[in-house]
C-alpha positions in Angstrom: 0.0 0.0 0.0 1.3 3.4 -0.9 0.7 6.6 1.1 1.0 10.1 -0.1 0.5 12.9 2.5 -1.3 10.3 4.7 -3.7 9.2 2.0 -4.1 5.9 0.2 -3.7 6.2 -3.5 -3.4 2.5 -4.6 -5.3 -0.5 -3.5 -3.4 -3.1 -1.4 -2.2 -6.2 -3.1 -4.2 -9.4 -2.7 -2.9 -12.4 -0.8 -1.1 -13.7 -3.8 0.5 -10.6 -5.5 1.7 -10.9 -9.1 5.4 -10.7 -9.5 6.5 -7.7 -11.5 9.4 -9.5 -13.1 7.6 -12.8 -13.9 5.5 -13.5 -16.9 2.1 -11.9 -17.1 -0.6 -14.4 -16.0 -3.1 -15.5 -18.6 -6.5 -14.0 -18.1 -8.1 -17.0 -16.4 -11.5 -17.3 -14.8 -12.2 -15.7 -11.4 -13.0 -17.8 -8.4 -16.5 -19.1 -8.4 -17.1 -18.0 -12.0 -15.7 -20.8 -14.1 -19.1 -22.1 -15.1 -20.0 -19.0 -16.9 -16.7 -17.8 -18.4 -16.5 -18.0 -22.1 -13.5 -19.0 -24.3 -10.5 -16.7 -24.8 -11.7 -13.5 -26.4 -11.7 -13.7 -30.2 -9.8 -11.4 -32.5 -11.8 -8.5 -34.0 -11.9 -10.2 -37.4 -13.3 -13.4 -35.9 -15.9 -11.4 -34.0 -16.9 -9.6 -37.2 -17.2 -12.9 -39.1 -19.3 -14.4 -36.3 -21.5 -11.3 -36.2 -22.0 -11.4 -39.9 -23.0 -15.0 -39.8 -25.4 -14.4 -37.0 -27.0 -11.4 -38.9 -27.3 -13.5 -42.0 -29.0 -16.4 -40.1 -31.5 -14.1 -38.4 -32.3 -12.3 -41.6 -32.9 -15.6 -43.3 -35.2 -16.7 -40.5 -37.0 -13.4 -40.7 -37.6 -13.8 -44.5 -38.9 -17.4 -43.9 -41.2 -16.1 -41.1 -42.6 -13.5 -43.5 -43.2 -16.0 -46.3 -44.8 -18.7 -44.2 -46.6 -16.3 -41.8 -48.3 -14.6 -44.7 -49.3 -18.1 -46.1 -46.8 -18.1 -48.9 -47.3 -14.3 -49.5 -51.0 -14.7 -50.1 -51.7 -12.2 -47.3 -48.7 -10.0 -48.0 -49.5 -6.5 -49.1 -47.0 -5.5 -51.8 -47.5 -1.8 -50.9 -45.8 -2.6 -47.6 -42.7 -4.1 -49.2 -40.3 -1.3 -48.2 -41.3 -1.7 -44.6 -40.8 -5.5 -44.8 -37.4 -5.1 -46.4 -36.4 -2.6 -43.6 -37.4 -5.1 -40.9 -35.1 -7.6 -42.6 -32.2 -5.1 -42.5 -33.2 -4.4 -38.9 -33.0 -8.1 -38.0 -29.5 -8.3 -39.6 -28.2 -5.1 -37.8 -29.6 -6.1 -34.4 -28.1 -9.6 -34.6 -24.8 -8.3 -35.9 -24.4 -5.7 -33.2 -25.7 -7.8 -30.4 -23.2 -10.5 -31.3 -20.4 -8.0 -31.2 -21.7 -6.6 -27.9 -21.8 -9.9 -26.1 -18.4 -10.8 -27.4 -16.9 -8.3 -25.0 -15.7 -10.0 -21.8 -17.8 -8.0 -19.4 -21.0 -8.3 -21.5 -20.4 -11.9 -22.2 -19.9 -12.8 -18.6 -23.0 -11.0 -17.4 -25.0 -12.3 -20.3 -24.2 -15.9 -19.4 -24.7 -15.3 -15.7 -28.1 -13.8 -16.5 -29.2 -16.8 -18.6 -27.9 -19.2 -16.0 -30.0 -17.5 -13.3 -33.0 -17.4 -15.7 -32.9 -21.2 -16.3 -32.0 -22.1 -12.7 -34.6 -24.4 -11.2 -33.2 -23.6 -7.7 -33.7 -19.9 -8.2 -37.3 -20.5 -9.4 -38.1 -22.6 -6.3 -36.5 -20.1 -4.0 -38.0 -16.9 -5.5 -40.7 -17.9 -8.1 -42.0 -14.3 -8.4 -38.6 -12.6 -8.8 -38.4 -12.8 -12.6 -42.0 -11.6 -13.3 -41.5 -8.7 -10.9 -38.3 -7.6 -12.5 -39.8 -7.8 -16.0 -42.7 -5.7 -14.8 -40.7 -3.1 -12.8 -37.5 -3.0 -14.8 -38.7 -3.5 -18.4 -42.4 -2.5 -18.3 -42.6 0.4 -15.8 -38.8 1.1 -15.6 -39.0 2.3 -12.0 -35.2 2.9 -11.9 -35.9 6.0 -14.0 -38.2 7.4 -11.3 -35.2 7.8 -9.0 -33.7 10.4 -11.5 -36.8 12.4 -12.2 -40.5 11.7 -12.1 -41.0 13.8 -15.2 -38.4 11.9 -17.2 -40.0 8.7 -16.1 -43.4 9.7 -17.2 -42.1 10.9 -20.6 -40.1 7.7 -21.1 -43.2 5.7 -20.3 -45.2 7.6 -22.9 -42.6 6.9 -25.6 -42.1 3.2 -24.5 -45.8 2.3 -24.5 -46.5 4.3 -27.7 -43.6 2.6 -29.5 -44.6 -0.8 -28.2 -48.2 -0.3 -29.3 -47.1 0.9 -32.8 -44.7 -2.1 -33.2 -47.4 -4.6 -32.1 -49.7 -3.2 -34.9 -47.2 -2.3 -37.6 -44.9 -5.3 -37.7 -47.5 -8.1 -38.0 -49.4 -6.1 -40.7 -46.2 -5.4 -42.5 -45.3 -9.1 -42.5 -48.8 -10.2 -43.6 -49.5 -12.0 -40.3 -52.5 -9.9 -39.5 -55.3 -9.2 -42.0 -58.5 -7.3 -41.8 -61.2 -8.5 -44.3 -64.8 -7.6 -44.9 -67.3 -9.9 -46.4 -69.0 -7.0 -48.2 -65.8 -5.4 -49.4 -66.7 -2.0 -47.8 -67.6 -2.9 -44.2 -68.6 -1.9 -41.6 -68.3 -5.6 -40.5 -64.7 -6.8 -40.4 -62.8 -9.9 -39.4 -59.3 -9.9 -37.9 -57.3 -12.9 -39.0 -53.9 -14.1 -37.8 -52.1 -16.5 -40.1 -55.4 -17.1 -41.9 -57.3 -18.0 -38.7 -60.2 -15.8 -37.7 -59.7 -14.3 -34.3 -62.5 -11.8 -33.9 -65.2 -10.0 -35.8 -66.1 -6.4 -35.1 -67.9 -3.4 -36.4 -65.6 -0.7 -37.8 -68.0 2.0 -36.5 -68.1 0.6 -33.0 -65.7 1.4 -30.1 -63.6 -1.7 -30.7 -63.4 -1.0 -34.4 -62.3 2.6 -33.9 -59.7 1.6 -31.4 -58.3 -1.0 -33.8 -58.2 1.3 -36.8 -56.9 4.3 -34.9 -54.4 2.4 -32.7 -51.5 3.9 -34.5 -52.9 7.4 -34.0 -53.1 6.7 -30.2 -49.5 5.5 -30.3 -48.4 8.6 -32.2 -50.0 10.9 -29.6 -48.3 9.1 -26.8 -44.9 9.3 -28.6 -45.3 13.0 -29.4 -46.1 13.9 -25.8 -43.0 12.0 -24.5 -40.7 13.2 -27.2 -41.7 16.8 -26.7 -40.4 16.6 -23.1 -37.1 15.2 -24.1 -36.6 17.7 -27.0 -37.3 20.5 -24.6 -34.8 19.1 -22.1 -32.2 18.7 -24.9 -32.6 22.3 -25.9 -33.0 23.9 -22.4 -31.1 21.8 -19.8 -27.5 22.9 -19.6 -26.3 19.5 -18.5 -28.0 17.8 -21.4 -26.9 20.4 -23.9 -23.2 20.2 -22.9 -22.8 16.4 -23.5 -25.3 15.8 -26.2 -24.5 14.8 -29.8 -26.8 15.6 -32.7 -26.6 12.2 -34.4 -26.9 10.2 -31.2 -29.2 12.2 -29.0 -31.3 14.5 -31.3 -31.8 12.4 -34.4 -33.7 9.6 -32.6 -36.1 12.2 -31.1 -36.6 14.0 -34.5 -37.2 10.6 -36.2 -39.9 9.7 -33.7 -41.6 13.1 -34.1 -41.5 12.8 -37.9 -43.0 9.3 -37.9 -45.8 10.3 -35.4 -46.7 13.6 -37.1 -46.8 12.1 -40.7 -48.9 9.2 -39.4 -51.4 11.6 -37.8 -51.4 13.6 -41.1 -52.3 10.5 -43.0 -55.4 10.1 -40.9 -56.2 13.8 -41.1 -55.9 13.6 -44.9 -58.2 10.6 -45.3 -60.9 12.0 -42.9 -60.9 15.8 -43.5 -59.2 16.3 -46.9 -60.8 13.3 -48.7 -57.3 12.0 -49.5 -55.7 15.2 -50.5 -51.9 15.0 -50.3 -52.1 11.4 -49.1 -49.6 9.9 -51.5 -46.9 12.4 -50.6 -47.5 11.9 -46.9 -47.5 8.2 -47.3 -44.1 8.3 -49.0 -42.7 10.7 -46.4 -44.0 8.5 -43.6 -42.6 5.4 -45.2 -39.1 7.0 -45.6 -39.1 8.1 -42.0 -40.1 4.7 -40.7 -37.6 2.8 -43.0 -34.8 5.2 -41.9 -35.6 4.7 -38.2 -35.7 0.9 -38.5 -32.3 0.8 -40.2 -31.0 3.3 -37.6 -32.0 1.3 -34.6 -29.0 -1.1 -34.4 -26.5 1.6 -34.9 -27.7 4.4 -32.6 -29.3 5.2 -29.3 -32.3 3.0 -30.0 -30.1 -0.1 -29.6 -30.6 0.2 -25.8 -34.1 -1.2 -26.5 -32.5 -4.5 -27.5 -30.0 -4.3 -24.7 -32.4 -3.6 -21.9 -33.9 -7.2 -21.6 -30.4 -8.6 -21.1 -30.0 -6.2 -18.1 -32.9 -8.1 -16.5 -30.7 -11.2 -16.3 -28.0 -9.1 -14.6 -30.5 -7.9 -12.0 -31.8 -11.4 -11.5 -28.2 -12.6 -11.0 -27.5 -9.9 -8.4 -30.9 -10.6 -6.6 -30.4 -14.4 -6.4 -26.7 -14.1 -5.3 -27.8 -11.8 -2.5 -30.4 -14.3 -1.4 -27.9 -17.1 -1.5 -25.1 -15.4 0.2 -26.6 -12.8 2.5 -23.7 -13.5 5.0 -21.1 -13.1 2.3 -21.4 -9.4 1.5 -18.0 -8.0 0.9 -17.1 -4.7 2.6 -15.2 -1.9 1.0 -11.5 -1.9 1.9 -11.4 1.8 2.6 -14.7 2.8 4.2 -15.9 -0.8 5.2 -19.3 -0.2 3.8 -21.0 -3.1 2.0 -20.0 -3.4 -1.7 -21.9 -6.4 -3.0 -22.0 -10.2 -2.7 -19.0 -12.3 -3.2 -20.3 -13.9 -6.5 -20.9 -10.5 -8.0 -17.5 -9.1 -7.0 -15.8 -12.3 -8.3 -17.7 -11.8 -11.5 -16.4 -8.2 -11.8 -12.9 -9.3 -10.9 -12.9 -12.0 -13.5 -14.0 -9.4 -16.1 -11.0 -7.3 -15.2 -8.7 -10.2 -15.6 -10.3 -11.1 -19.0 -9.4 -7.6 -20.1 -5.9 -8.0 -18.6 -6.3 -4.7 -16.8 -4.0 -5.7 -14.0 -5.9 -4.0 -11.1 -8.8 -6.3 -10.3 -8.3 -5.5 -6.6 -10.3 -2.4 -7.2 -13.4 -4.6 -7.4 -13.4 -4.6 -3.6 -13.8 -0.9 -3.3 -17.2 0.9 -3.4 -17.8 3.4 -6.2 -17.4 6.4 -4.0 -14.0 5.2 -2.7 -12.9 4.5 -6.2 -13.6 8.0 -7.2 -11.8 9.4 -4.1 -8.7 7.3 -4.6 -8.5 8.2 -8.3 -8.9 11.9 -7.5 -6.3 11.7 -4.8 -3.9 9.9 -7.1 -4.5 12.6 -9.7 -3.8 15.4 -7.3 -0.6 13.7 -6.0 0.8 12.5 -9.3 -0.5 14.8 -12.0 -1.7 18.1 -10.6 1.3 18.3 -8.4 3.5 18.9 -11.4 1.6 22.1 -12.3 2.1 23.8 -9.0 
């Protein structure tokens, strides 16, 4: 342990310190984590090849799902072809980036730990309601956002449920899985069919019919309300303005607004303008949707795909705390609880996978890590400018 002016600037060595003159140890698995460690990290070229193969496989499955789900394209609407092609590109991009993401040591380790906890019969017997509660609170209602700001939580909920409703309607229609048919050809009686099977009949002029045919309008209103809050925050809040990037932070919000507004204008044109300007609006709406679908894997929207994986991490932390309530490690500096031994071992193993050489820092709480880094900076860097 090193002291500068009576303060600790480096963590103490473990019981078995690594020799400075000896060969560097190979990044082996951490204690208690051998069951979830993956193989030695692949080279970037190998990761890209693997990601490309995963993307191609998922795209092929998507095409097959569209063909067979639309009953060999009998229920497929050729006018929606650009949307369907965009979803195929979306499938490729999501699979490609997701494969690259979980190839990183930290993500791969937590990803496997999460799935291991998910399929654990012992965890289910011990806490059968843990997973449903986490899905509801972490994915659905996203209560963790409420700790930051109730307004941000409400706006995020509006966008989340609006996008979820729009996706639940748009994707099946685009793929030809859902069809709405009328025996008379002009209504008002309609049948909703899924994969050719009749699900429900309804009157287009009734409450259920209006909700079905205007579901996308409802979704658009929800998204516009939530997006307006975040756009205002991006333009007014100094903290947000300082760190924001146009392509990463503003383009997603603008895309959501354009999709929602053009969608509402299509309804306005058909009802109040008797179809005036409908073709132009339809093309504009299609371009905005296709652009957004292709953008999802490569921008801020990718966190939509990442978020479910975080549920596994939360489940792993929850179950490890229940299993090892007496094995909560304390911070070496302030002696406050850090986390359970399995979780700290998992973090330490990730540091070793990355060959960082200071996995002892895993046994410090976040506050003490910041204090020690700041102290080291003052003593080693800032001191030279005095």
